[in-house]
KOLFI-504608 format. One record per atom (N, C-alpha, C): x, y, z; residue number from 1; atom name. Coordinates in pm, 1 decimal, always signed. Example, Ala and Ser with C-alpha at 12.3 -4.5 7.8 and 13.67 -1.06 7.14 Angstrom:
// residues 2
> xx	yy	zz	miba	bami
> +1319.0	-569.0	+780.0	1	N .
> +1230.0	-450.0	+780.0	1	CA .
> +1320.0	-330.0	+780.0	1	C .
> +1285.0	-225.0	+708.0	2	N .
> +1367.0	-106.0	+714.0	2	CA .
> +1290.0	+3.0	+787.0	2	C .
// end
This chain:
// residues 135
> xx	yy	zz	miba	bami
> -1356.0	+3197.7	-874.3	1	N .
> -1253.4	+3115.1	-814.0	1	CA .
> -1172.9	+3049.8	-927.1	1	C .
> -1042.5	+3057.9	-917.2	2	N .
> -957.0	+3002.9	-1021.8	2	CA .
> -943.9	+2851.8	-1006.7	2	C .
> -894.1	+2788.9	-1111.6	3	N .
> -873.3	+2644.3	-1109.5	3	CA .
> -772.8	+2605.7	-1001.5	3	C .
> -669.3	+2688.6	-983.1	4	N .
> -568.5	+2663.7	-879.7	4	CA .
> -628.8	+2669.7	-740.2	4	C .
> -715.9	+2767.6	-717.6	5	N .
> -780.8	+2781.1	-587.4	5	CA .
> -871.7	+2661.4	-559.0	5	C .
> -943.8	+2616.8	-661.7	6	N .
> -1029.4	+2499.2	-645.3	6	CA .
> -946.4	+2376.0	-613.6	6	C .
> -833.7	+2360.8	-682.1	7	N .
> -744.6	+2246.7	-658.6	7	CA .
> -689.7	+2251.2	-516.3	7	C .
> -652.5	+2370.1	-470.3	8	N .
> -600.0	+2386.4	-335.7	8	CA .
> -705.2	+2349.7	-231.4	8	C .
> -828.7	+2392.2	-254.2	9	N .
> -937.6	+2358.5	-162.0	9	CA .
> -960.2	+2207.7	-159.9	9	C .
> -958.4	+2143.6	-279.2	10	N .
> -977.7	+1998.7	-284.7	10	CA .
> -865.9	+1926.7	-209.9	10	C .
> -741.2	+1970.0	-228.1	11	N .
> -628.8	+1904.2	-160.9	11	CA .
> -643.1	+1913.5	-9.2	11	C .
> -683.4	+2029.6	+40.4	12	N .
> -702.8	+2046.2	+184.6	12	CA .
> -819.2	+1960.9	+234.2	12	C .
> -927.3	+1957.5	+156.7	13	N .
> -1044.5	+1877.7	+193.6	13	CA .
> -1010.4	+1729.5	+193.4	13	C .
> -936.9	+1686.6	+92.1	14	N .
> -894.0	+1546.5	+81.2	14	CA .
> -810.8	+1507.1	+202.9	14	C .
> -717.0	+1594.5	+242.1	15	N .
> -632.6	+1566.4	+358.5	15	CA .
> -716.4	+1552.1	+485.1	15	C .
> -815.2	+1639.4	+501.4	16	N .
> -902.8	+1632.2	+618.4	16	CA .
> -981.4	+1501.6	+618.6	16	C .
> -1040.7	+1467.7	+504.1	17	N .
> -1119.3	+1344.2	+495.7	17	CA .
> -1033.3	+1221.1	+520.0	17	C .
> -913.6	+1222.4	+464.0	18	N .
> -822.6	+1110.0	+483.2	18	CA .
> -779.7	+1099.1	+629.2	18	C .
> -754.8	+1211.7	+693.6	19	N .
> -719.3	+1211.3	+834.9	19	CA .
> -833.7	+1155.2	+919.0	19	C .
> -957.0	+1193.4	+886.9	20	N .
> -1072.8	+1140.6	+959.3	20	CA .
> -1084.5	+989.4	+941.8	20	C .
> -1059.9	+941.7	+820.1	21	N .
> -1063.3	+797.4	+793.1	21	CA .
> -956.5	+725.4	+875.3	21	C .
> -837.4	+783.8	+881.1	22	N .
> -729.5	+721.2	+957.7	22	CA .
> -758.0	+725.8	+1107.6	22	C .
> -818.6	+834.4	+1154.8	23	N .
> -858.1	+840.0	+1296.2	23	CA .
> -959.0	+730.1	+1328.7	23	C .
> -1054.2	+709.3	+1237.1	24	N .
> -1154.0	+603.7	+1257.0	24	CA .
> -1085.9	+466.5	+1259.1	24	C .
> -995.5	+441.6	+1164.7	25	N .
> -925.5	+312.5	+1159.4	25	CA .
> -844.4	+290.3	+1286.5	25	C .
> -778.1	+394.1	+1333.3	26	N .
> -697.1	+384.9	+1454.7	26	CA .
> -785.1	+354.4	+1576.2	26	C .
> -897.0	+423.5	+1586.1	27	N .
> -987.9	+402.5	+1699.2	27	CA .
> -1050.3	+263.2	+1695.3	27	C .
> -1089.9	+219.4	+1576.1	28	N .
> -1149.3	+85.8	+1562.9	28	CA .
> -1047.8	-21.6	+1602.6	28	C .
> -922.4	-3.3	+1559.3	29	N .
> -817.8	-97.9	+1596.0	29	CA .
> -800.2	-101.2	+1747.0	29	C .
> -797.3	+15.9	+1810.5	30	N .
> -779.9	+22.2	+1955.7	30	CA .
> -894.9	-46.9	+2028.5	30	C .
> -1016.5	-24.4	+1981.0	31	N .
> -1131.9	-90.1	+2044.8	31	CA .
> -1124.8	-241.8	+2032.7	31	C .
> -1078.0	-289.5	+1919.7	32	N .
> -1066.9	-434.1	+1899.3	32	CA .
> -951.5	-493.7	+1979.8	32	C .
> -841.0	-421.2	+1988.3	33	N .
> -723.2	-475.7	+2056.5	33	CA .
> -736.5	-476.3	+2208.2	33	C .
> -820.9	-391.6	+2262.5	34	N .
> -835.0	-385.7	+2407.4	34	CA .
> -878.4	-520.5	+2467.0	34	C .
> -987.5	-580.8	+2421.4	35	N .
> -1023.4	-711.5	+2479.0	35	CA .
> -924.8	-821.7	+2438.8	35	C .
> -866.3	-810.3	+2319.8	36	N .
> -768.4	-911.2	+2276.3	36	CA .
> -646.4	-907.4	+2368.3	36	C .
> -605.5	-789.1	+2411.8	37	N .
> -491.4	-776.1	+2502.3	37	CA .
> -518.7	-846.9	+2634.7	37	C .
> -640.3	-837.0	+2683.0	38	N .
> -676.1	-904.5	+2808.5	38	CA .
> -668.1	-1055.8	+2791.0	38	C .
> -717.7	-1105.9	+2679.1	39	N .
> -710.9	-1250.3	+2651.4	39	CA .
> -565.3	-1294.1	+2640.5	39	C .
> -483.9	-1215.6	+2571.2	40	N .
> -341.0	-1247.8	+2558.1	40	CA .
> -273.8	-1252.8	+2694.9	40	C .
> -307.1	-1158.8	+2779.9	41	N .
> -251.7	-1155.7	+2915.3	41	CA .
> -288.0	-1283.4	+2990.7	41	C .
> -414.4	-1322.3	+2983.6	42	N .
> -460.2	-1443.0	+3053.9	42	CA .
> -389.0	-1566.3	+2999.9	42	C .
> -376.0	-1574.7	+2866.9	43	N .
> -305.2	-1688.0	+2806.7	43	CA .
> -157.8	-1690.3	+2847.4	43	C .
> -99.1	-1574.2	+2863.4	44	N .
> +43.3	-1565.5	+2898.2	44	CA .
> +71.4	-1595.0	+3045.0	44	C .
> -31.6	-1597.9	+3128.1	45	N .
> -9.2	-1629.7	+3269.1	45	CA .
> +53.2	-1767.8	+3285.4	45	C .
> +22.0	-1856.2	+3193.4	46	N .
> +78.3	-1991.7	+3201.7	46	CA .
> +192.9	-2012.1	+3102.0	46	C .
> +237.8	-1904.8	+3039.0	47	N .
> +345.0	-1912.9	+2938.3	47	CA .
> +481.8	-1912.9	+3006.9	47	C .
> +562.1	-2015.2	+2978.5	48	N .
> +694.4	-2025.6	+3039.6	48	CA .
> +807.2	-1998.3	+2940.8	48	C .
> +774.6	-1978.1	+2813.3	49	N .
> +877.2	-1958.7	+2711.3	49	CA .
> +935.4	-1818.6	+2712.3	49	C .
> +1019.7	-1790.7	+2612.5	50	N .
> +1079.8	-1656.8	+2602.1	50	CA .
> +973.2	-1548.5	+2586.1	50	C .
> +1004.0	-1430.3	+2639.7	51	N .
> +908.3	-1319.6	+2637.0	51	CA .
> +864.9	-1286.7	+2494.7	51	C .
> +959.1	-1291.3	+2399.1	52	N .
> +925.1	-1253.3	+2261.8	52	CA .
> +826.0	-1349.0	+2196.6	52	C .
> +806.2	-1466.2	+2254.4	53	N .
> +709.3	-1562.2	+2201.6	53	CA .
> +574.1	-1553.5	+2272.2	53	C .
> +560.2	-1461.5	+2366.0	54	N .
> +433.4	-1449.8	+2438.1	54	CA .
> +325.8	-1392.3	+2346.8	54	C .
> +203.0	-1424.7	+2379.6	55	N .
> +89.4	-1373.7	+2302.2	55	CA .
> +84.2	-1220.6	+2307.1	55	C .
> +113.0	-1165.6	+2424.5	56	N .
> +106.4	-1021.3	+2440.4	56	CA .
> +211.8	-951.8	+2353.5	56	C .
> +332.8	-1006.2	+2348.0	57	N .
> +438.9	-946.2	+2265.0	57	CA .
> +404.1	-956.7	+2116.6	57	C .
> +340.6	-1065.4	+2077.9	58	N .
> +296.5	-1079.5	+1938.7	58	CA .
> +188.6	-975.9	+1907.1	58	C .
> +103.0	-948.9	+2003.9	59	N .
> +0.5	-845.5	+1986.7	59	CA .
> +65.9	-707.8	+1972.8	59	C .
> +169.4	-682.7	+2052.2	60	N .
> +240.9	-554.7	+2042.6	60	CA .
> +306.0	-538.9	+1904.9	60	C .
> +363.1	-645.5	+1851.9	61	N .
> +424.6	-640.4	+1718.5	61	CA .
> +317.9	-613.0	+1612.2	61	C .
> +202.3	-677.1	+1626.9	62	N .
> +91.6	-652.7	+1534.7	62	CA .
> +48.3	-506.3	+1541.1	62	C .
> +38.4	-451.8	+1660.6	63	N .
> -0.2	-312.0	+1678.1	63	CA .
> +98.6	-217.1	+1612.2	63	C .
> +228.2	-246.2	+1624.1	64	N .
> +329.3	-161.7	+1559.3	64	CA .
> +315.2	-165.7	+1407.2	64	C .
> +288.6	-285.1	+1353.1	65	N .
> +270.1	-296.6	+1207.7	65	CA .
> +148.3	-217.6	+1162.3	65	C .
> +38.9	-226.9	+1236.8	66	N .
> -80.8	-153.3	+1196.1	66	CA .
> -60.8	-2.7	+1209.0	66	C .
> +24.2	+40.1	+1304.2	67	N .
> +58.1	+182.9	+1313.1	67	CA .
> +121.5	+230.9	+1182.6	67	C .
> +208.8	+149.3	+1127.8	68	N .
> +274.1	+186.5	+1001.9	68	CA .
> +173.8	+191.5	+886.5	68	C .
> +79.3	+97.2	+884.7	69	N .
> -20.0	+94.3	+776.4	69	CA .
> -117.4	+211.7	+786.9	69	C .
> -163.8	+239.3	+906.7	70	N .
> -256.4	+351.9	+925.5	70	CA .
> -181.6	+483.3	+904.0	70	C .
> -61.6	+492.4	+956.6	71	N .
> +26.0	+608.2	+935.9	71	CA .
> -48.9	+738.8	+961.5	71	C .
> -105.8	+748.7	+1079.3	72	N .
> -193.5	+859.5	+1115.5	72	CA .
> -130.8	+996.9	+1091.9	72	C .
> -4.9	+1011.1	+1128.0	73	N .
> +59.7	+1142.3	+1117.7	73	CA .
> +168.8	+1146.2	+1011.2	73	C .
> +158.3	+1058.5	+912.5	74	N .
> +248.0	+1057.0	+796.2	74	CA .
> +396.4	+1051.1	+834.5	74	C .
> +429.8	+954.2	+918.7	75	N .
> +570.3	+934.2	+955.1	75	CA .
> +646.2	+879.9	+834.8	75	C .
> +761.5	+936.1	+809.3	76	N .
> +839.7	+892.5	+693.4	76	CA .
> +888.6	+748.7	+710.3	76	C .
> +897.9	+699.3	+833.9	77	N .
> +947.1	+562.7	+854.0	77	CA .
> +854.3	+459.5	+789.8	77	C .
> +724.5	+489.6	+779.2	78	N .
> +631.6	+396.3	+714.7	78	CA .
> +664.0	+383.6	+566.4	78	C .
> +705.1	+493.4	+506.0	79	N .
> +738.5	+490.8	+364.4	79	CA .
> +872.3	+423.2	+341.7	79	C .
> +965.6	+439.4	+435.6	80	N .
> +1096.8	+376.3	+423.2	80	CA .
> +1085.8	+224.7	+430.7	80	C .
> +990.1	+175.2	+507.0	81	N .
> +973.3	+30.8	+519.3	81	CA .
> +902.5	-28.3	+397.9	81	C .
> +850.2	+57.3	+310.4	82	N .
> +783.3	+9.0	+190.5	82	CA .
> +646.0	-51.3	+216.2	82	C .
> +585.0	-15.7	+328.0	83	N .
> +453.1	-69.7	+361.6	83	CA .
> +343.7	+9.5	+291.1	83	C .
> +238.2	-59.7	+255.8	84	N .
> +119.4	+5.9	+200.5	84	CA .
> +50.6	+77.8	+315.1	84	C .
> +23.4	+205.3	+294.9	85	N .
> -43.4	+284.0	+398.1	85	CA .
> -185.1	+318.2	+352.3	85	C .
> -263.7	+371.0	+443.3	86	N .
> -398.4	+416.8	+408.9	86	CA .
> -389.6	+525.0	+301.0	86	C .
> -286.3	+609.2	+309.8	87	N .
> -266.9	+713.0	+208.5	87	CA .
> -248.0	+650.5	+69.8	87	C .
> -168.0	+543.8	+63.1	88	N .
> -144.4	+476.2	-64.5	88	CA .
> -273.7	+417.1	-120.4	88	C .
> -350.1	+351.3	-34.0	89	N .
> -475.4	+289.8	-77.9	89	CA .
> -574.3	+395.9	-125.7	89	C .
> -582.5	+507.5	-54.2	90	N .
> -673.4	+615.6	-93.9	90	CA .
> -633.1	+672.3	-229.4	90	C .
> -503.5	+684.8	-252.1	91	N .
> -454.8	+737.6	-380.2	91	CA .
> -491.7	+643.4	-494.6	91	C .
> -480.5	+512.8	-472.8	92	N .
> -517.7	+415.5	-575.9	92	CA .
> -666.0	+427.0	-608.1	92	C .
> -749.8	+434.2	-505.3	93	N .
> -894.7	+445.8	-525.6	93	CA .
> -927.2	+575.4	-598.8	93	C .
> -867.7	+684.9	-553.3	94	N .
> -893.8	+815.1	-615.2	94	CA .
> -850.0	+815.6	-762.1	94	C .
> -730.1	+766.2	-789.6	95	N .
> -680.3	+762.6	-927.9	95	CA .
> -768.9	+676.1	-1016.7	95	C .
> -815.3	+562.6	-963.7	96	N .
> -901.3	+473.1	-1040.8	96	CA .
> -1033.0	+541.1	-1075.1	96	C .
> -1094.1	+605.7	-976.8	97	N .
> -1221.8	+673.7	-1001.4	97	CA .
> -1206.3	+788.1	-1100.7	97	C .
> -1100.3	+866.1	-1084.9	98	N .
> -1076.7	+976.9	-1177.8	98	CA .
> -1055.7	+923.6	-1318.5	98	C .
> -977.0	+816.2	-1331.2	99	N .
> -951.2	+756.7	-1462.8	99	CA .
> -1080.2	+703.6	-1525.9	99	C .
> -1163.5	+638.1	-1445.9	100	N .
> -1288.4	+584.2	-1498.4	100	CA .
> -1381.7	+695.8	-1543.3	100	C .
> -1383.6	+804.4	-1468.8	101	N .
> -1466.9	+917.2	-1510.0	101	CA .
> -1415.4	+979.4	-1639.6	101	C .
> -1282.6	+990.5	-1653.3	102	N .
> -1224.7	+1050.5	-1773.5	102	CA .
> -1243.6	+962.0	-1896.6	102	C .
> -1230.4	+830.8	-1879.7	103	N .
> -1238.6	+740.3	-1994.1	103	CA .
> -1381.1	+696.0	-2022.3	103	C .
> -1473.9	+726.2	-1933.1	104	N .
> -1613.0	+686.8	-1954.0	104	CA .
> -1641.4	+544.0	-1911.2	104	C .
> -1544.8	+480.7	-1845.9	105	N .
> -1566.9	+343.1	-1800.9	105	CA .
> -1665.7	+336.5	-1684.8	105	C .
> -1675.1	+444.3	-1610.0	106	N .
> -1776.5	+452.2	-1506.2	106	CA .
> -1904.4	+489.8	-1579.9	106	C .
> -1991.2	+394.4	-1596.0	107	N .
> -2102.1	+410.4	-1688.5	107	CA .
> -2202.4	+515.6	-1643.1	107	C .
> -2263.5	+574.3	-1742.5	108	N .
> -2366.5	+673.2	-1716.3	108	CA .
> -2484.4	+607.7	-1644.8	108	C .
> -2509.2	+480.4	-1675.5	109	N .
> -2618.4	+407.9	-1610.1	109	CA .
> -2594.4	+400.5	-1459.0	109	C .
> -2469.5	+374.4	-1419.5	110	N .
> -2436.3	+367.9	-1277.0	110	CA .
> -2456.1	+502.9	-1210.4	110	C .
> -2409.0	+607.0	-1277.5	111	N .
> -2426.1	+741.3	-1221.9	111	CA .
> -2573.5	+777.4	-1208.1	111	C .
> -2653.6	+742.5	-1309.6	112	N .
> -2796.7	+771.1	-1304.9	112	CA .
> -2865.4	+692.5	-1194.3	112	C .
> -2821.0	+568.3	-1172.3	113	N .
> -2879.1	+487.5	-1064.9	113	CA .
> -2853.1	+551.7	-929.6	113	C .
> -2732.2	+602.7	-910.1	114	N .
> -2699.3	+670.9	-784.7	114	CA .
> -2782.9	+798.1	-770.3	114	C .
> -2791.6	+874.7	-877.6	115	N .
> -2871.3	+998.0	-873.7	115	CA .
> -3017.6	+968.1	-842.5	115	C .
> -3072.9	+862.7	-905.1	116	N .
> -3212.8	+824.8	-880.4	116	CA .
> -3233.0	+783.3	-734.9	116	C .
> -3139.1	+704.6	-683.6	117	N .
> -3151.5	+659.3	-544.9	117	CA .
> -3146.6	+778.1	-448.9	117	C .
> -3055.3	+871.0	-475.3	118	N .
> -3048.1	+990.3	-390.7	118	CA .
> -3172.8	+1075.9	-405.6	118	C .
> -3220.9	+1088.1	-530.2	119	N .
> -3342.0	+1165.9	-554.7	119	CA .
> -3461.9	+1108.9	-482.4	119	C .
> -3474.8	+975.9	-484.2	120	N .
> -3586.5	+911.1	-414.7	120	CA .
> -3573.6	+927.2	-264.0	120	C .
> -3451.6	+915.1	-214.8	121	N .
> -3427.8	+923.6	-70.4	121	CA .
> -3460.4	+1062.9	-16.4	121	C .
> -3430.0	+1165.3	-96.6	122	N .
> -3448.4	+1301.2	-50.0	122	CA .
> -3565.4	+1372.0	-118.2	122	C .
> -3653.9	+1295.5	-179.9	123	N .
> -3771.2	+1353.9	-244.6	123	CA .
> -3863.0	+1414.7	-138.7	123	C .
> -3933.4	+1522.8	-173.2	124	N .
> -4020.0	+1590.2	-75.2	124	CA .
> -4125.4	+1497.6	-14.8	124	C .
> -4176.4	+1400.4	-92.7	125	N .
> -4280.2	+1313.8	-36.9	125	CA .
> -4225.9	+1215.7	+67.0	125	C .
> -4093.6	+1197.7	+72.7	126	N .
> -4033.6	+1108.7	+171.7	126	CA .
> -3999.8	+1178.9	+301.9	126	C .
> -4009.2	+1309.9	+303.8	127	N .
> -3979.1	+1383.9	+425.8	127	CA .
> -4099.9	+1378.1	+517.8	127	C .
> -4070.9	+1351.7	+644.7	128	N .
> -4177.8	+1341.3	+742.4	128	CA .
> -4228.2	+1478.3	+782.4	128	C .
> -4358.1	+1484.7	+803.3	129	N .
> -4418.5	+1606.0	+855.0	129	CA .
> -4402.5	+1600.3	+1006.6	129	C .
> -4331.8	+1694.8	+1067.4	130	N .
> -4307.8	+1689.5	+1211.5	130	CA .
> -4435.8	+1686.3	+1294.5	130	C .
> -4544.8	+1740.6	+1242.3	131	N .
> -4670.9	+1740.9	+1315.7	131	CA .
> -4732.2	+1601.6	+1320.6	131	C .
> -4705.2	+1520.3	+1216.6	132	N .
> -4767.5	+1388.2	+1213.1	132	CA .
> -4674.9	+1280.7	+1269.9	132	C .
> -4555.6	+1318.1	+1314.0	133	N .
> -4461.8	+1221.5	+1369.9	133	CA .
> -4504.0	+1187.3	+1511.5	133	C .
> -4531.9	+1058.1	+1541.8	134	N .
> -4584.2	+1019.0	+1673.7	134	CA .
> -4480.0	+1022.0	+1784.3	134	C .
> -4356.1	+1055.8	+1758.3	135	N .
> -4254.1	+1054.8	+1864.0	135	CA .
> -4289.8	+1154.5	+1963.0	135	C .
// end
């Protein structure tokens, strides 16, 4: 496999992982906003002011802003507004990690600690024998 092919596979994999992250963020936001919308509705039952000052309308404005930040389907309007998107944040994290690996700032001790933790977690003696499992 050539270096170009590996890069192409990584780019496609990165896009998939980033899309999954954005789907999760979008779903989590929706789950949180559902009960908040009901509370806003109840609070607005006694609201006599202009519609744009209602709790529900403020919630709708918040939802529109978070749509731009999550930018699930990479709408160009999010970039035109100059908002930080999940894509931007992921790029910063990725660039930082790559830079630390290249410069050696990500210490070998940290990498070894992660490797040891994974090794201990998946060591053969930690695997359960299905015959002795009381479930």
